[in-house]
N, CA, C, O and the ligand as a Tripos MOL2 file, in Angstrom:
@<TRIPOS>MOLECULE
protein
  285   283    72     0     0
PROTEIN
NO_CHARGES

@<TRIPOS>ATOM
      1 N         -23.5450  -12.6080  -68.1570 N.3       1 MET1
      2 CA        -22.3130  -13.0920  -67.4950 C.3       1 MET1
      3 C         -21.4670  -11.9080  -67.0500 C.2       1 MET1
      4 O         -20.7520  -11.3280  -67.8680 O.2       1 MET1
      5 N         -21.5260  -11.5540  -65.8410 N.am      2 SER2
      6 CA        -20.6940  -10.4590  -65.3440 C.3       2 SER2
      7 C         -19.4280  -11.0220  -64.7080 C.2       2 SER2
      8 O         -19.4290  -12.1290  -64.1700 O.2       2 SER2
      9 N         -18.3770  -10.2670  -64.7750 N.am      3 LYS3
     10 CA        -17.0960  -10.7320  -64.2330 C.3       3 LYS3
     11 C         -17.1710  -10.8220  -62.7050 C.2       3 LYS3
     12 O         -16.5310  -11.6670  -62.0790 O.2       3 LYS3
     13 N         -17.9580   -9.9390  -62.1400 N.am      4 ARG4
     14 CA        -18.1100   -9.8850  -60.6810 C.3       4 ARG4
     15 C         -18.6210  -11.2310  -60.1520 C.2       4 ARG4
     16 O         -18.1580  -11.7240  -59.1240 O.2       4 ARG4
     17 N         -19.5770  -11.8090  -60.8720 N.am      5 LYS5
     18 CA        -20.1770  -13.0700  -60.4430 C.3       5 LYS5
     19 C         -19.1170  -14.1880  -60.4320 C.2       5 LYS5
     20 O         -19.0760  -15.0290  -59.5330 O.2       5 LYS5
     21 N         -18.2600  -14.1600  -61.4710 N.am      6 GLU6
     22 CA        -17.2060  -15.1750  -61.5710 C.3       6 GLU6
     23 C         -16.2110  -15.0440  -60.4280 C.2       6 GLU6
     24 O         -15.7060  -16.0370  -59.9030 O.2       6 GLU6
     25 N         -15.9460  -13.8210  -60.0600 N.am      7 GLU7
     26 CA        -15.0140  -13.5640  -58.9550 C.3       7 GLU7
     27 C         -15.5090  -14.1870  -57.6490 C.2       7 GLU7
     28 O         -14.7500  -14.7640  -56.8710 O.2       7 GLU7
     29 N         -16.8240  -14.0400  -57.4510 N.am      8 TRP8
     30 CA        -17.4050  -14.5460  -56.2020 C.3       8 TRP8
     31 C         -17.3700  -16.0760  -56.1660 C.2       8 TRP8
     32 O         -17.0760  -16.6840  -55.1360 O.2       8 TRP8
     33 N         -17.6790  -16.6820  -57.3210 N.am      9 GLY9
     34 CA        -17.6860  -18.1370  -57.3870 C.3       9 GLY9
     35 C         -18.7810  -18.6950  -56.5060 C.2       9 GLY9
     36 O         -19.6690  -17.9610  -56.0700 O.2       9 GLY9
     37 N         -18.7230  -20.0110  -56.2370 N.am     10 PRO10
     38 CA        -19.7410  -20.5810  -55.3530 C.3      10 PRO10
     39 C         -19.5240  -20.1110  -53.9260 C.2      10 PRO10
     40 O         -18.4240  -20.2180  -53.3850 O.2      10 PRO10
     41 N         -20.5690  -19.5960  -53.3330 N.am     11 HIS11
     42 CA        -20.4380  -19.1180  -51.9520 C.3      11 HIS11
     43 C         -21.7600  -19.2420  -51.2080 C.2      11 HIS11
     44 O         -22.8190  -19.3670  -51.8230 O.2      11 HIS11
     45 N         -21.6910  -19.2070  -49.8940 N.am     12 SER12
     46 CA        -22.8780  -19.2360  -49.0560 C.3      12 SER12
     47 C         -23.0710  -17.8710  -48.4200 C.2      12 SER12
     48 O         -22.2800  -16.9510  -48.6260 O.2      12 SER12
     49 N         -24.1240  -17.7630  -47.6540 N.am     13 HIS13
     50 CA        -24.3530  -16.5390  -46.9000 C.3      13 HIS13
     51 C         -24.4560  -16.8790  -45.4270 C.2      13 HIS13
     52 O         -25.0240  -17.9010  -45.0430 O.2      13 HIS13
     53 N         -23.8970  -16.0040  -44.6180 N.am     14 CYS14
     54 CA        -23.9840  -16.1760  -43.1680 C.3      14 CYS14
     55 C         -25.4520  -16.2780  -42.7690 C.2      14 CYS14
     56 O         -26.2520  -15.4110  -43.1210 O.2      14 CYS14
     57 N         -25.8100  -17.3320  -42.0370 N.am     15 ILE15
     58 CA        -27.2200  -17.5360  -41.7100 C.3      15 ILE15
     59 C         -27.7120  -16.5660  -40.6550 C.2      15 ILE15
     60 O         -28.9130  -16.4910  -40.3950 O.2      15 ILE15
     61 N         -26.8040  -15.8240  -40.0460 N.am     16 ILE16
     62 CA        -27.2070  -14.8430  -39.0370 C.3      16 ILE16
     63 C         -27.3120  -13.4470  -39.6450 C.2      16 ILE16
     64 O         -28.3480  -12.7940  -39.5190 O.2      16 ILE16
     65 N         -26.2570  -12.9880  -40.2990 N.am     17 CYS17
     66 CA        -26.2680  -11.6130  -40.8090 C.3      17 CYS17
     67 C         -26.3600  -11.5290  -42.3340 C.2      17 CYS17
     68 O         -26.5660  -10.4410  -42.8730 O.2      17 CYS17
     69 N         -26.2090  -12.6690  -43.0500 N.am     18 GLY18
     70 CA        -26.4110  -12.6730  -44.4930 C.3      18 GLY18
     71 C         -25.1920  -12.2750  -45.3030 C.2      18 GLY18
     72 O         -25.2900  -12.1220  -46.5200 O.2      18 GLY18
     73 N         -24.0400  -12.1010  -44.6550 N.am     19 LYS19
     74 CA        -22.8070  -11.7400  -45.3420 C.3      19 LYS19
     75 C         -22.3400  -12.9040  -46.2150 C.2      19 LYS19
     76 O         -22.5540  -14.0650  -45.8640 O.2      19 LYS19
     77 N         -21.7100  -12.6040  -47.3410 N.am     20 ALA20
     78 CA        -21.1770  -13.6530  -48.2160 C.3      20 ALA20
     79 C         -19.9780  -14.3080  -47.5550 C.2      20 ALA20
     80 O         -19.0810  -13.6280  -47.0580 O.2      20 ALA20
     81 N         -19.9710  -15.6390  -47.5530 N.am     21 ILE21
     82 CA        -18.8950  -16.3990  -46.9170 C.3      21 ILE21
     83 C         -18.5170  -17.5710  -47.8150 C.2      21 ILE21
     84 O         -19.2940  -17.9230  -48.7030 O.2      21 ILE21
     85 N         -17.3550  -18.1870  -47.6190 N.am     22 PRO22
     86 CA        -16.9720  -19.3400  -48.4480 C.3      22 PRO22
     87 C         -17.9920  -20.4640  -48.3500 C.2      22 PRO22
     88 O         -18.6240  -20.6540  -47.3110 O.2      22 PRO22
     89 N         -18.1450  -21.2090  -49.4450 N.am     23 GLU23
     90 CA        -19.1070  -22.2960  -49.4660 C.3      23 GLU23
     91 C         -18.7520  -23.3390  -48.4040 C.2      23 GLU23
     92 O         -17.5790  -23.6360  -48.1800 O.2      23 GLU23
     93 N         -19.7630  -23.8790  -47.7680 N.am     24 GLY24
     94 CA        -19.5420  -24.8940  -46.7410 C.3      24 GLY24
     95 C         -19.5640  -24.3060  -45.3510 C.2      24 GLY24
     96 O         -19.8010  -25.0160  -44.3740 O.2      24 GLY24
     97 N         -19.3100  -22.9790  -45.2540 N.am     25 GLU25
     98 CA        -19.3690  -22.3130  -43.9490 C.3      25 GLU25
     99 C         -20.8150  -21.9490  -43.6490 C.2      25 GLU25
    100 O         -21.6310  -21.8060  -44.5590 O.2      25 GLU25
    101 N         -21.1220  -21.8010  -42.3720 N.am     26 LYS26
    102 CA        -22.4820  -21.4180  -41.9940 C.3      26 LYS26
    103 C         -22.5300  -19.9810  -41.5170 C.2      26 LYS26
    104 O         -23.5170  -19.2800  -41.7400 O.2      26 LYS26
    105 N         -21.4670  -19.5410  -40.8620 N.am     27 THR27
    106 CA        -21.4570  -18.1960  -40.2980 C.3      27 THR27
    107 C         -20.1600  -17.4820  -40.6720 C.2      27 THR27
    108 O         -19.1750  -18.1240  -41.0380 O.2      27 THR27
    109 N         -20.1620  -16.1390  -40.5770 N.am     28 CYS28
    110 CA        -19.0100  -15.3510  -41.0100 C.3      28 CYS28
    111 C         -17.9990  -15.1360  -39.8940 C.2      28 CYS28
    112 O         -16.8140  -14.9380  -40.1610 O.2      28 CYS28
    113 N         -18.4580  -15.1740  -38.6440 N.am     29 SER29
    114 CA        -17.5520  -14.8790  -37.5420 C.3      29 SER29
    115 C         -17.9170  -15.6850  -36.3020 C.2      29 SER29
    116 O         -18.9520  -16.3490  -36.2580 O.2      29 SER29
    117 N         -17.0510  -15.6170  -35.3000 N.am     30 GLU30
    118 CA        -17.3070  -16.3250  -34.0350 C.3      30 GLU30
    119 C         -18.5930  -15.8010  -33.3820 C.2      30 GLU30
    120 O         -19.3590  -16.5510  -32.7770 O.2      30 GLU30
    121 N         -18.8000  -14.4780  -33.5290 N.am     31 GLU31
    122 CA        -19.9800  -13.8460  -32.9270 C.3      31 GLU31
    123 C         -21.2640  -14.4410  -33.5180 C.2      31 GLU31
    124 O         -22.2010  -14.7910  -32.8020 O.2      31 GLU31
    125 N         -21.2670  -14.5390  -34.8550 N.am     32 CYS32
    126 CA        -22.4320  -15.0900  -35.5270 C.3      32 CYS32
    127 C         -22.5720  -16.5800  -35.2040 C.2      32 CYS32
    128 O         -23.6860  -17.0890  -35.0820 O.2      32 CYS32
    129 N         -21.4400  -17.2760  -35.0650 N.am     33 LYS33
    130 CA        -21.4660  -18.6980  -34.7470 C.3      33 LYS33
    131 C         -22.1190  -18.9240  -33.3830 C.2      33 LYS33
    132 O         -22.9270  -19.8350  -33.2010 O.2      33 LYS33
    133 N         -21.7450  -18.0690  -32.4350 N.am     34 LYS34
    134 CA        -22.3280  -18.1650  -31.0880 C.3      34 LYS34
    135 C         -23.8330  -17.9440  -31.1480 C.2      34 LYS34
    136 O         -24.6140  -18.6790  -30.5450 O.2      34 LYS34
    137 N         -24.2230  -16.8980  -31.9020 N.am     35 LYS35
    138 CA        -25.6560  -16.5880  -32.0370 C.3      35 LYS35
    139 C         -26.3910  -17.7630  -32.6590 C.2      35 LYS35
    140 O         -27.4860  -18.1280  -32.2320 O.2      35 LYS35
    141 N         -25.7620  -18.3550  -33.6860 N.am     36 TYR36
    142 CA        -26.3740  -19.4830  -34.3980 C.3      36 TYR36
    143 C         -26.5320  -20.6820  -33.4650 C.2      36 TYR36
    144 O         -27.5740  -21.3360  -33.4520 O.2      36 TYR36
    145 N         -25.4830  -20.9630  -32.6830 N.am     37 GLU37
    146 CA        -25.5360  -22.1030  -31.7660 C.3      37 GLU37
    147 C         -26.6000  -21.9060  -30.6850 C.2      37 GLU37
    148 O         -27.2760  -22.8490  -30.2750 O.2      37 GLU37
    149 N         -26.7310  -20.6320  -30.2270 N.am     38 GLU38
    150 CA        -27.7640  -20.3200  -29.2340 C.3      38 GLU38
    151 C         -29.1500  -20.5510  -29.8170 C.2      38 GLU38
    152 O         -30.0330  -21.1210  -29.1760 O.2      38 GLU38
    153 N         -29.3140  -20.0840  -31.0710 N.am     39 GLU39
    154 CA        -30.6060  -20.2360  -31.7360 C.3      39 GLU39
    155 C         -30.9280  -21.7140  -31.9590 C.2      39 GLU39
    156 O         -32.0710  -22.1490  -31.8150 O.2      39 GLU39
    157 N         -29.8800  -22.4780  -32.3180 N.am     40 LEU40
    158 CA        -30.0480  -23.9120  -32.5560 C.3      40 LEU40
    159 C         -30.4620  -24.6140  -31.2650 C.2      40 LEU40
    160 O         -31.3210  -25.4960  -31.2660 O.2      40 LEU40
    161 N         -29.8320  -24.2030  -30.1620 N.am     41 LYS41
    162 CA        -30.1410  -24.7880  -28.8510 C.3      41 LYS41
    163 C         -31.5970  -24.4910  -28.4850 C.2      41 LYS41
    164 O         -32.3370  -25.3620  -28.0290 O.2      41 LYS41
    165 N         -31.9850  -23.2130  -28.7050 N.am     42 ARG42
    166 CA        -33.3580  -22.8130  -28.4000 C.3      42 ARG42
    167 C         -34.3490  -23.6070  -29.2600 C.2      42 ARG42
    168 O         -35.3980  -24.0460  -28.7880 O.2      42 ARG42
    169 N         -33.9820  -23.7750  -30.5420 N.am     43 TYR43
    170 CA        -34.8510  -24.4940  -31.4740 C.3      43 TYR43
    171 C         -35.0130  -25.9480  -31.0350 C.2      43 TYR43
    172 O         -36.1170  -26.4920  -31.0650 O.2      43 TYR43
    173 N         -33.9010  -26.5770  -30.6230 N.am     44 LYS44
    174 CA        -33.9480  -27.9660  -30.1810 C.3      44 LYS44
    175 C         -34.7640  -28.1040  -28.9030 C.2      44 LYS44
    176 O         -35.4970  -29.0760  -28.7220 O.2      44 LYS44
    177 N         -34.6250  -27.1120  -28.0110 N.am     45 GLN45
    178 CA        -35.4070  -27.1180  -26.7770 C.3      45 GLN45
    179 C         -36.8960  -27.0480  -27.0920 C.2      45 GLN45
    180 O         -37.7060  -27.7800  -26.5230 O.2      45 GLN45
    181 N         -37.2380  -26.1440  -28.0150 N.am     46 GLN46
    182 CA        -38.6390  -25.9960  -28.4090 C.3      46 GLN46
    183 C         -39.1680  -27.2860  -29.0240 C.2      46 GLN46
    184 O         -40.3060  -27.6890  -28.7860 O.2      46 GLN46
    185 N         -38.3030  -27.9300  -29.8290 N.am     47 GLN47
    186 CA        -38.6860  -29.1820  -30.4640 C.3      47 GLN47
    187 C         -38.9480  -30.2520  -29.4030 C.2      47 GLN47
    188 O         -39.9440  -30.9730  -29.4690 O.2      47 GLN47
    189 N         -38.0460  -30.3470  -28.4270 N.am     48 THR48
    190 CA        -38.1950  -31.3270  -27.3510 C.3      48 THR48
    191 C         -39.4870  -31.0750  -26.5940 C.2      48 THR48
    192 O         -40.2200  -32.0140  -26.2820 O.2      48 THR48
    193 N         -39.7710  -29.8070  -26.2970 N.am     49 ILE49
    194 CA        -40.9940  -29.4550  -25.5700 C.3      49 ILE49
    195 C         -42.2260  -29.8640  -26.3680 C.2      49 ILE49
    196 O         -43.1830  -30.4010  -25.8110 O.2      49 ILE49
    197 N         -42.1970  -29.6060  -27.6900 N.am     50 SER50
    198 CA        -43.3690  -29.9660  -28.4930 C.3      50 SER50
    199 C         -43.5240  -31.4820  -28.6050 C.2      50 SER50
    200 O         -44.6460  -31.9830  -28.6670 O.2      50 SER50
    201 N         -42.4050  -32.2190  -28.6300 N.am     51 TYR51
    202 CA        -42.4910  -33.6860  -28.6530 C.3      51 TYR51
    203 C         -43.1270  -34.1910  -27.3690 C.2      51 TYR51
    204 O         -44.0080  -35.0500  -27.4020 O.2      51 TYR51
    205 N         -42.6790  -33.6550  -26.2350 N.am     52 ILE52
    206 CA        -43.2220  -34.0600  -24.9350 C.3      52 ILE52
    207 C         -44.7180  -33.7470  -24.8950 C.2      52 ILE52
    208 O         -45.5180  -34.5520  -24.4200 O.2      52 ILE52
    209 N         -45.0820  -32.5660  -25.4010 N.am     53 PHE53
    210 CA        -46.4760  -32.1520  -25.4130 C.3      53 PHE53
    211 C         -47.3230  -33.1220  -26.2470 C.2      53 PHE53
    212 O         -48.4160  -33.5130  -25.8390 O.2      53 PHE53
    213 N         -46.7990  -33.5080  -27.4300 N.am     54 ILE54
    214 CA        -47.5250  -34.4260  -28.3120 C.3      54 ILE54
    215 C         -47.6900  -35.7840  -27.6210 C.2      54 ILE54
    216 O         -48.7670  -36.3760  -27.6870 O.2      54 ILE54
    217 N         -46.6350  -36.2870  -26.9580 N.am     55 ILE55
    218 CA        -46.6960  -37.5730  -26.2580 C.3      55 ILE55
    219 C         -47.7370  -37.5150  -25.1420 C.2      55 ILE55
    220 O         -48.5220  -38.4470  -24.9640 O.2      55 ILE55
    221 N         -47.7370  -36.4170  -24.3970 N.am     56 ILE56
    222 CA        -48.7200  -36.2490  -23.3160 C.3      56 ILE56
    223 C         -50.1360  -36.2640  -23.8900 C.2      56 ILE56
    224 O         -51.0330  -36.8930  -23.3280 O.2      56 ILE56
    225 N         -50.3310  -35.5720  -25.0080 N.am     57 MET57
    226 CA        -51.6480  -35.5320  -25.6560 C.3      57 MET57
    227 C         -52.0810  -36.9330  -26.1020 C.2      57 MET57
    228 O         -53.2350  -37.3210  -25.9190 O.2      57 MET57
    229 N         -51.1440  -37.6870  -26.6910 N.am     58 ILE58
    230 CA        -51.4560  -39.0400  -27.1660 C.3      58 ILE58
    231 C         -51.8400  -39.9310  -25.9840 C.2      58 ILE58
    232 O         -52.8230  -40.6700  -26.0460 O.2      58 ILE58
    233 N         -51.0600  -39.8510  -24.9140 N.am     59 VAL59
    234 CA        -51.3450  -40.6460  -23.7110 C.3      59 VAL59
    235 C         -52.7120  -40.2570  -23.1480 C.2      59 VAL59
    236 O         -53.4970  -41.1160  -22.7440 O.2      59 VAL59
    237 N         -52.9810  -38.9680  -23.1270 N.am     60 PHE60
    238 CA        -54.2490  -38.4650  -22.6120 C.3      60 PHE60
    239 C         -55.4240  -38.9800  -23.4420 C.2      60 PHE60
    240 O         -56.4280  -39.4370  -22.8950 O.2      60 PHE60
    241 N         -55.2910  -38.9020  -24.7710 N.am     61 ILE61
    242 CA        -56.3520  -39.3630  -25.6740 C.3      61 ILE61
    243 C         -56.5500  -40.8740  -25.5280 C.2      61 ILE61
    244 O         -57.6820  -41.3550  -25.4700 O.2      61 ILE61
    245 N         -55.4360  -41.6180  -25.4680 N.am     62 LEU62
    246 CA        -55.5140  -43.0730  -25.2800 C.3      62 LEU62
    247 C         -56.2160  -43.4010  -23.9640 C.2      62 LEU62
    248 O         -57.0410  -44.3110  -23.8900 O.2      62 LEU62
    249 N         -55.8720  -42.6480  -22.9460 N.am     63 PHE63
    250 CA        -56.4740  -42.8550  -21.6330 C.3      63 PHE63
    251 C         -57.9910  -42.6310  -21.7020 C.2      63 PHE63
    252 O         -58.7740  -43.4070  -21.1550 O.2      63 PHE63
    253 N         -58.3850  -41.5480  -22.3870 N.am     64 LEU64
    254 CA        -59.8120  -41.2440  -22.5310 C.3      64 LEU64
    255 C         -60.5410  -42.3690  -23.2630 C.2      64 LEU64
    256 O         -61.6600  -42.7300  -22.8990 O.2      64 LEU64
    257 N         -59.8990  -42.9230  -24.3000 N.am     65 PHE65
    258 CA        -60.5200  -43.9890  -25.0850 C.3      65 PHE65
    259 C         -60.5770  -45.2990  -24.3000 C.2      65 PHE65
    260 O         -61.5480  -46.0500  -24.3970 O.2      65 PHE65
    261 N         -59.5270  -45.5640  -23.5230 N.am     66 LEU66
    262 CA        -59.4130  -46.8570  -22.8510 C.3      66 LEU66
    263 C         -60.0260  -46.8560  -21.4620 C.2      66 LEU66
    264 O         -60.2180  -47.9180  -20.8700 O.2      66 LEU66
    265 N         -60.3320  -45.6890  -20.9400 N.am     67 PHE67
    266 CA        -60.8110  -45.6000  -19.5850 C.3      67 PHE67
    267 C         -62.0350  -46.4980  -19.3020 C.2      67 PHE67
    268 O         -62.0710  -47.1650  -18.2670 O.2      67 PHE67
    269 N         -63.0260  -46.5260  -20.1940 N.am     68 PRO68
    270 CA        -64.2120  -47.3570  -19.9030 C.3      68 PRO68
    271 C         -63.8730  -48.8310  -19.7330 C.2      68 PRO68
    272 O         -64.5950  -49.5360  -19.0290 O.2      68 PRO68
    273 N         -62.8050  -49.3230  -20.3490 N.am     69 TYR69
    274 CA        -62.4420  -50.7480  -20.2720 C.3      69 TYR69
    275 C         -61.7730  -51.1070  -18.9570 C.2      69 TYR69
    276 O         -61.6870  -52.2800  -18.5940 O.2      69 TYR69
    277 N         -61.2960  -50.0860  -18.2420 N.am     70 PHE70
    278 CA        -60.5990  -50.3520  -16.9980 C.3      70 PHE70
    279 C         -61.5640  -50.5760  -15.8210 C.2      70 PHE70
    280 O         -61.1890  -51.1150  -14.7800 O.2      70 PHE70
    281 N         -62.7720  -50.1570  -16.0160 N.am     71 ARG71
    282 CA        -63.7170  -50.2470  -14.8950 C.3      71 ARG71
    283 C         -64.2860  -51.6590  -14.7420 C.2      71 ARG71
    284 O         -65.0950  -51.9050  -13.8480 O.2      71 ARG71
    285 ZN        -22.4970  -13.1550  -39.8390 Zn       72 ZN72
@<TRIPOS>BOND
     1     1     2 1
     2     2     3 1
     3     3     4 2
     4     3     5 am
     5     5     6 1
     6     6     7 1
     7     7     8 2
     8     7     9 am
     9     9    10 1
    10    10    11 1
    11    11    12 2
    12    11    13 am
    13    13    14 1
    14    14    15 1
    15    15    16 2
    16    15    17 am
    17    17    18 1
    18    18    19 1
    19    19    20 2
    20    19    21 am
    21    21    22 1
    22    22    23 1
    23    23    24 2
    24    23    25 am
    25    25    26 1
    26    26    27 1
    27    27    28 2
    28    27    29 am
    29    29    30 1
    30    30    31 1
    31    31    32 2
    32    31    33 am
    33    33    34 1
    34    34    35 1
    35    35    36 2
    36    35    37 am
    37    37    38 1
    38    38    39 1
    39    39    40 2
    40    39    41 am
    41    41    42 1
    42    42    43 1
    43    43    44 2
    44    43    45 am
    45    45    46 1
    46    46    47 1
    47    47    48 2
    48    47    49 am
    49    49    50 1
    50    50    51 1
    51    51    52 2
    52    51    53 am
    53    53    54 1
    54    54    55 1
    55    55    56 2
    56    55    57 am
    57    57    58 1
    58    58    59 1
    59    59    60 2
    60    59    61 am
    61    61    62 1
    62    62    63 1
    63    63    64 2
    64    63    65 am
    65    65    66 1
    66    66    67 1
    67    67    68 2
    68    67    69 am
    69    69    70 1
    70    70    71 1
    71    71    72 2
    72    71    73 am
    73    73    74 1
    74    74    75 1
    75    75    76 2
    76    75    77 am
    77    77    78 1
    78    78    79 1
    79    79    80 2
    80    79    81 am
    81    81    82 1
    82    82    83 1
    83    83    84 2
    84    83    85 am
    85    85    86 1
    86    86    87 1
    87    87    88 2
    88    87    89 am
    89    89    90 1
    90    90    91 1
    91    91    92 2
    92    91    93 am
    93    93    94 1
    94    94    95 1
    95    95    96 2
    96    95    97 am
    97    97    98 1
    98    98    99 1
    99    99   100 2
   100    99   101 am
   101   101   102 1
   102   102   103 1
   103   103   104 2
   104   103   105 am
   105   105   106 1
   106   106   107 1
   107   107   108 2
   108   107   109 am
   109   109   110 1
   110   110   111 1
   111   111   112 2
   112   111   113 am
   113   113   114 1
   114   114   115 1
   115   115   116 2
   116   115   117 am
   117   117   118 1
   118   118   119 1
   119   119   120 2
   120   119   121 am
   121   121   122 1
   122   122   123 1
   123   123   124 2
   124   123   125 am
   125   125   126 1
   126   126   127 1
   127   127   128 2
   128   127   129 am
   129   129   130 1
   130   130   131 1
   131   131   132 2
   132   131   133 am
   133   133   134 1
   134   134   135 1
   135   135   136 2
   136   135   137 am
   137   137   138 1
   138   138   139 1
   139   139   140 2
   140   139   141 am
   141   141   142 1
   142   142   143 1
   143   143   144 2
   144   143   145 am
   145   145   146 1
   146   146   147 1
   147   147   148 2
   148   147   149 am
   149   149   150 1
   150   150   151 1
   151   151   152 2
   152   151   153 am
   153   153   154 1
   154   154   155 1
   155   155   156 2
   156   155   157 am
   157   157   158 1
   158   158   159 1
   159   159   160 2
   160   159   161 am
   161   161   162 1
   162   162   163 1
   163   163   164 2
   164   163   165 am
   165   165   166 1
   166   166   167 1
   167   167   168 2
   168   167   169 am
   169   169   170 1
   170   170   171 1
   171   171   172 2
   172   171   173 am
   173   173   174 1
   174   174   175 1
   175   175   176 2
   176   175   177 am
   177   177   178 1
   178   178   179 1
   179   179   180 2
   180   179   181 am
   181   181   182 1
   182   182   183 1
   183   183   184 2
   184   183   185 am
   185   185   186 1
   186   186   187 1
   187   187   188 2
   188   187   189 am
   189   189   190 1
   190   190   191 1
   191   191   192 2
   192   191   193 am
   193   193   194 1
   194   194   195 1
   195   195   196 2
   196   195   197 am
   197   197   198 1
   198   198   199 1
   199   199   200 2
   200   199   201 am
   201   201   202 1
   202   202   203 1
   203   203   204 2
   204   203   205 am
   205   205   206 1
   206   206   207 1
   207   207   208 2
   208   207   209 am
   209   209   210 1
   210   210   211 1
   211   211   212 2
   212   211   213 am
   213   213   214 1
   214   214   215 1
   215   215   216 2
   216   215   217 am
   217   217   218 1
   218   218   219 1
   219   219   220 2
   220   219   221 am
   221   221   222 1
   222   222   223 1
   223   223   224 2
   224   223   225 am
   225   225   226 1
   226   226   227 1
   227   227   228 2
   228   227   229 am
   229   229   230 1
   230   230   231 1
   231   231   232 2
   232   231   233 am
   233   233   234 1
   234   234   235 1
   235   235   236 2
   236   235   237 am
   237   237   238 1
   238   238   239 1
   239   239   240 2
   240   239   241 am
   241   241   242 1
   242   242   243 1
   243   243   244 2
   244   243   245 am
   245   245   246 1
   246   246   247 1
   247   247   248 2
   248   247   249 am
   249   249   250 1
   250   250   251 1
   251   251   252 2
   252   251   253 am
   253   253   254 1
   254   254   255 1
   255   255   256 2
   256   255   257 am
   257   257   258 1
   258   258   259 1
   259   259   260 2
   260   259   261 am
   261   261   262 1
   262   262   263 1
   263   263   264 2
   264   263   265 am
   265   265   266 1
   266   266   267 1
   267   267   268 2
   268   267   269 am
   269   269   270 1
   270   270   271 1
   271   271   272 2
   272   271   273 am
   273   273   274 1
   274   274   275 1
   275   275   276 2
   276   275   277 am
   277   277   278 1
   278   278   279 1
   279   279   280 2
   280   279   281 am
   281   281   282 1
   282   282   283 1
   283   283   284 2
@<TRIPOS>SUBSTRUCTURE
     1 MET1         2 RESIDUE 1 A MET
     2 SER2         6 RESIDUE 1 A SER
     3 LYS3        10 RESIDUE 1 A LYS
     4 ARG4        14 RESIDUE 1 A ARG
     5 LYS5        18 RESIDUE 1 A LYS
     6 GLU6        22 RESIDUE 1 A GLU
     7 GLU7        26 RESIDUE 1 A GLU
     8 TRP8        30 RESIDUE 1 A TRP
     9 GLY9        34 RESIDUE 1 A GLY
    10 PRO10       38 RESIDUE 1 A PRO
    11 HIS11       42 RESIDUE 1 A HIS
    12 SER12       46 RESIDUE 1 A SER
    13 HIS13       50 RESIDUE 1 A HIS
    14 CYS14       54 RESIDUE 1 A CYS
    15 ILE15       58 RESIDUE 1 A ILE
    16 ILE16       62 RESIDUE 1 A ILE
    17 CYS17       66 RESIDUE 1 A CYS
    18 GLY18       70 RESIDUE 1 A GLY
    19 LYS19       74 RESIDUE 1 A LYS
    20 ALA20       78 RESIDUE 1 A ALA
    21 ILE21       82 RESIDUE 1 A ILE
    22 PRO22       86 RESIDUE 1 A PRO
    23 GLU23       90 RESIDUE 1 A GLU
    24 GLY24       94 RESIDUE 1 A GLY
    25 GLU25       98 RESIDUE 1 A GLU
    26 LYS26      102 RESIDUE 1 A LYS
    27 THR27      106 RESIDUE 1 A THR
    28 CYS28      110 RESIDUE 1 A CYS
    29 SER29      114 RESIDUE 1 A SER
    30 GLU30      118 RESIDUE 1 A GLU
    31 GLU31      122 RESIDUE 1 A GLU
    32 CYS32      126 RESIDUE 1 A CYS
    33 LYS33      130 RESIDUE 1 A LYS
    34 LYS34      134 RESIDUE 1 A LYS
    35 LYS35      138 RESIDUE 1 A LYS
    36 TYR36      142 RESIDUE 1 A TYR
    37 GLU37      146 RESIDUE 1 A GLU
    38 GLU38      150 RESIDUE 1 A GLU
    39 GLU39      154 RESIDUE 1 A GLU
    40 LEU40      158 RESIDUE 1 A LEU
    41 LYS41      162 RESIDUE 1 A LYS
    42 ARG42      166 RESIDUE 1 A ARG
    43 TYR43      170 RESIDUE 1 A TYR
    44 LYS44      174 RESIDUE 1 A LYS
    45 GLN45      178 RESIDUE 1 A GLN
    46 GLN46      182 RESIDUE 1 A GLN
    47 GLN47      186 RESIDUE 1 A GLN
    48 THR48      190 RESIDUE 1 A THR
    49 ILE49      194 RESIDUE 1 A ILE
    50 SER50      198 RESIDUE 1 A SER
    51 TYR51      202 RESIDUE 1 A TYR
    52 ILE52      206 RESIDUE 1 A ILE
    53 PHE53      210 RESIDUE 1 A PHE
    54 ILE54      214 RESIDUE 1 A ILE
    55 ILE55      218 RESIDUE 1 A ILE
    56 ILE56      222 RESIDUE 1 A ILE
    57 MET57      226 RESIDUE 1 A MET
    58 ILE58      230 RESIDUE 1 A ILE
    59 VAL59      234 RESIDUE 1 A VAL
    60 PHE60      238 RESIDUE 1 A PHE
    61 ILE61      242 RESIDUE 1 A ILE
    62 LEU62      246 RESIDUE 1 A LEU
    63 PHE63      250 RESIDUE 1 A PHE
    64 LEU64      254 RESIDUE 1 A LEU
    65 PHE65      258 RESIDUE 1 A PHE
    66 LEU66      262 RESIDUE 1 A LEU
    67 PHE67      266 RESIDUE 1 A PHE
    68 PRO68      270 RESIDUE 1 A PRO
    69 TYR69      274 RESIDUE 1 A TYR
    70 PHE70      278 RESIDUE 1 A PHE
    71 ARG71      282 RESIDUE 1 A ARG
    72 ZN72       285 GROUP 0 **** ****
């Protein structure tokens, strides 16, 4: 039990630079917040692209399976 740990109390770390921040916060500064939001946007875009890709693949596979019945 160190006193230093008690001083810090419950806290989070900035998800961009790793700095200690109050619990419940995600980032330490506006700069990191902007970076985080950009990364989140990019991540969501990538997710959307992969969903579209999966749907296209499913449609393609279904088409391949069902094609003989259409003739
Ligand atoms: Zn930060």
